[in-house]
N, C-alpha and C positions, 0 to 999 in steps of 0.2 A: 277475858284474859286472866281472871283471878284477881283477888283483892290485894295481894301482896305487891308492894312497890319494888320493882327490880332496879337496882342501880347499875347503869351501863358505864363502865370506865372506858377512857380513851375515845369517847364519842364527841362529836361536835355538839355545840349547843343546839343546833338545828335537829339533829337526830334525837337528842335528849328530850326536846320538846315533843317530837312525834311519838317517842316512846311513852311519854306521859299521857298523851291523848289515847294511845292504845290501852294503857293501864286503866284509864277512866271509861273504856268501852266506847269512845267516840269514833265516828267514821272520819276517815281522812278526806281532805278536800282536794280540789284541783291544785291549789297552791302548795299543799303538802306533797302531792305527786311530783310537781315540778322541782320542789326542794329536794326530794329524794334522788332525782336524777342528777342534781347538782352536787350531791354529797360526795366528798372525796375519800371518805373512810369506808372502803369497800367491805372490810371484814365486819365493821360495826353494823353496816347495813345488812349484810348477810346474817349476822346474829339476830337482828331484829326480825327478819323474815323467817328464820329458822325457829324462833320462839313461837311465832304465829302458827307455823306449820305443825310444830309439836303439840300445841294446844288443841289442834284439830285431830291429829292422826297419831300422836305418840311417836313411837319408833317405826311405825308401819310405813312402807313404801311399796307401791304397786307396780305390777308388770302384767303383760297379757301375752298369751300364745296366739298370734294372729298371722294372717297372710294378706299381703297387699296385691291386688290385681288392678293394673291400669288398662281399662278396656279399649281406649283409643288415645292416640296422640294427635289426631287431627282436630284442629280447633279454629273456629272462626274469629276468636278474639285476638289472637296473635299478640299477646301482651309483651311489652318490653321487658318485664321482669322474668319472663319464662324462657328457659332453654329447651323445654320439652316439646312444645307444640310443633306440628308439621302441617304443611299444606297437603291437600289430597293428592297432588301430583308428585310429591317428594318420594324419593326412593325408599326412605325408611318409614313412610306413613303406614299405619295399620288400623284396623278396626276388628275387634273380636265380637263374634256373634254371642248371644247369651249362653248357648251351650258350650262355647269355647271358654268362657269365663268359668263356668262350672268345672270343666275339666282342668283348667289351670289351678283351681282351688282344691280339687279333690285330694291330691297327695298330701297337702298340708293339713286338711281336715282329718284325713286318715292317720296322720302323725300326731294329732292332738290339738290342732288349732281350734279355739273357741270363738273366733271372730274372723269374718271375711270383710276386708276393707276395700271398697271399689271406688276409685275416682279416675277421671280421665279428662279429655278435652270436650269442648262443645262442638261436636261433629255437625256439619251443616245439614245432614239428613236424619239425624237421630231425633226421635220424638218420644212422646210418653209411652207409646206402645212398646218400643224397644226397652225403655227403662223398667216398665212393669214386668215385661217378660224376663228381663235380667234378674230382678229381685225374686220373682216367683220361681224361676228356675233354680236359683240358689236355695230358696226355702224348701222347695220340694226335694231337692237332692240332699240337703243337710238340715233337717228339721230342728235339731238341737242347737245349732250354731247361730250366734248373733250376726246380723247383716248390717254393717255400717257402710252406707253407700250413697254416692251422689251428693256433691256439694250444693249449696244454695244456688251457685252459678249454674250448675248443670240442671237442677230442678227447674229454675226459671226459664232456661233455654228450652227444655223439653216441653214445658207447659205452653210456652209461646209458639213453638213449632206445631203443637197439636191444637192450638186455639182454645185452651181451657184455662181457667183461673189456677193460680198456684195452689190454692186450698184444695181444689178438686184433684189436682195432680198428687199432692201429698197424701190425700185420703186414699187414692188408688194404690200408691206405693205402700202405705201402711197395711192396707188390706192384703196386698201381695206378700207381705212378710217382712217389711223393713223394720229393723230394730231402732235405728237412729241415724241422724245425719252427721257426717264429719264436719269439721269446722273450717275447711279450706275456702279460699276466695274472699275472705274478709280483708286481707292485705292491710291497708290503712284506710280508715273511713273518710278522711278529709278529701273533698272533691278535687282540690288543686293537686294533691299528691296523686290521686287516682288518674288524673288527666295525664300525668307524666309516666306512670308505670303500668297502667292497665286501662287505657282510655275506652276500650270497647266493652269492658266487663260491666256487669250490673253495678249500680251505685252502692255506696255504703248503706243508704236508706233502704234500698231494695234487699240487700243481704239481710239486714236486720228484720225486715218485714217477712222474709221467707222463714227465718228462724222463729220469729214470734208466732207465725201461723203454725209451724210444726209443733211448737210447745202447746198451743191451744188444742191441737189434735192429739196430744199425748205422745208426741214423738220427741224424745230427748235429743239434744245436740251437743257437740263440742263447739268451741269458738277459738279463733286464732288471731294472731297479729304478726304480719311480716315486717320486720324492722331492719334498719341498717342500710338503707338506700338513700332516698332523698327527703325523708321525713325529718321532723324536728322532735325533740323530747316533748314539746307541747302536743304535737300530733299523736304521739304515743299515749300520753296521759288522757287526751280527749277520747281516743279510741277505747281505752280501758273503761272510762267512765260511761260511755254509751253502752258498753256491754254490761256494766254494773246496773245501769238503769233498766235494761232489758231483763236482767235476772231479778231485779226487784219486782218487776211486773209479772213474770211468768214462772221463775224458778226452774226453767227447763234446761239450763246449761250444766252439763256434767263436769266439764273440764276446760281449762284454758291452756292453749299451747302457744308460747312465744317462739316464733320461727325466725331464725337469723337468715338474712338474705345471702344467697350464694350467687355472685355476679357472673362467674365464668360461663361463656356461651350465650349470654343474654345481650339485649341491646344496651344494657347498662354495665357492660363489662369493664368500663373504665373506673368504676367505683371500687373502693377497697373492701366493702363489706364490714360488718361489725367485728370488734375485737372480743377476746375472751372476757375481758373486764366488762365490756358493754353487755355481753350475754348474761353474765351473772347479775349485774346490776338490774337489767330488765326483768329477769326472773324474780328478783327480790321485790322490786317495785310492784310487779303484778300481784304477788302474794299479799302485799300490804294494802293495795288499793282495791283489789277484787275480793272484798271481805265476804261476799255472798256466793262466791263460786267455790264449790267444795274441793276441787282437785286442780293442781298445777302439773302439767306434764313437761318433763325435760326430754325433748324428742332427740334421742341419741343419734339418729340418722343425720340430723343437721348440726348438732352440737359436737358430735364425736362422743364415743363411749366415756372417755376420761372426764371431759368437761360435764357431761350429763351426770356423772357420778358426783362431781363437786356441787352441781346444781341442787342435788338432794339436800344439801346443807344451806342452800340459799332460797328456800321456799318451796321447791318442787317436792311432790310426794309420789310421783309416778314417773317411771323411766320409759314408758311406752311398751313396745312389743317386739316380738321376734321378727316381724315384718316379712322375712324370707326373701322377698325380691322387691326392690324399690327402684323406680326408674326416673321419677321427676327430679328429685334433688341430685341424683347422680348425673343427670343430663347437664346440670349446672356446675359440675366439677367436684361434687362431694367425693372425698377420699375414704369415707367410712365404708365398712362392709355393707353388703346389700341385705344382710340378715345376721342375727345373733341367735344362739340357742337360749332356751329358758334357763338353762344352767348358767350361761354367761350372764344373763340379766340378774339372776339371783345373787351371783357372786359380786356384781357391781354394787348391788344394793347393800349387801353385807359389808363390803369394803368401805361404804360411806357411814357405817355404824348404824344402819337401819335394819329392820326386820322385813325380809321379802314376803310379799303377799301376792299370790296369783289371783287375778280377777277376770271377769268377763267385761263386755262393753258397758254394762250397767253397774259396774263395781260390786258385783256379787262375788264372793270368794269362790275359788275353784279348789276342789280337793282331788288329788291324783291318786290312782290306784298303783299297783306294782309296775304296770306298764304306763309310760307317759301318755299313750293315746287313750287311756281309761280315765275318765274324769266325771265329777258331778259338781253341781253348784251348791253352795251353802248360803242360804238367805240370811242376811243380817239387817 
């Protein structure tokens, strides 16, 4: 953090003490995390997180030209937190064949997308063959594009359906061309919380095991936390610390994404969801606790573009991507656009006083030619 002692005015004694620990290069504890959530000086907390962010990234803030494709909304888990899932007999239920996923992504890749992000439900009939065919089809069609596909929940489901270990499933997906795993499905790791919001989903321990295995195979991943439902601040802190422990062991987490819960259309629709203050506080605490995770994403689809911009001064260094079409959060009542242009994202970054940097899935810089669809990677 640098040798100079920074004096923070208008901070509580609590935050001043934590600032001193950061100055000394000490790792924050569980009790520090709980204290940060109790802090009532939001701007001082944000300044502390922004300081850590700038020590890592300077003025840089990242974005990506990507496309989201949801391959199916049919899901056996039927989680109470989800407004997206459908039963096979529902009128709006769908399943895309691998070649249909390729064709959905093609216009976006031709327009310059460098990442295809594919997630969906745990369809009762989908196995590892389908998943490998999906990844291989995308890789063959778009050899230069990063493929970030299949959450830990989907990988575990496909492996179970095919009767193979998760490690073997991940190895086949990597051989087919998978770049990395998205971070979805983590929700909150605490078993009592999961019993209320996603009882049929794999456990927190299983989610961590899938990601640990992916890292061991050289597959990088993201990590998420869904907050603002029935969990407590202690549940959030414990969730982050389990991710920190995983990262200490493997170093395979690229980015953390704090996802605010959208209750509309879910079985938890009576809950209010988190406030903007809670969103910013959670982002700041994540940046301070997750000292070994390089990037923090402000997912504008769920936060809204304006609040995501503010989050860039509360610890986030990434505003995510163009997305193009997003179904899962919008099924839960999101009022945000389904996609933004790269120019929109760069403008949001500049408006936060940061320098926009286009990246790919692995945080390699992208340089564009005269036409937006012309690009090359710059290794750093």
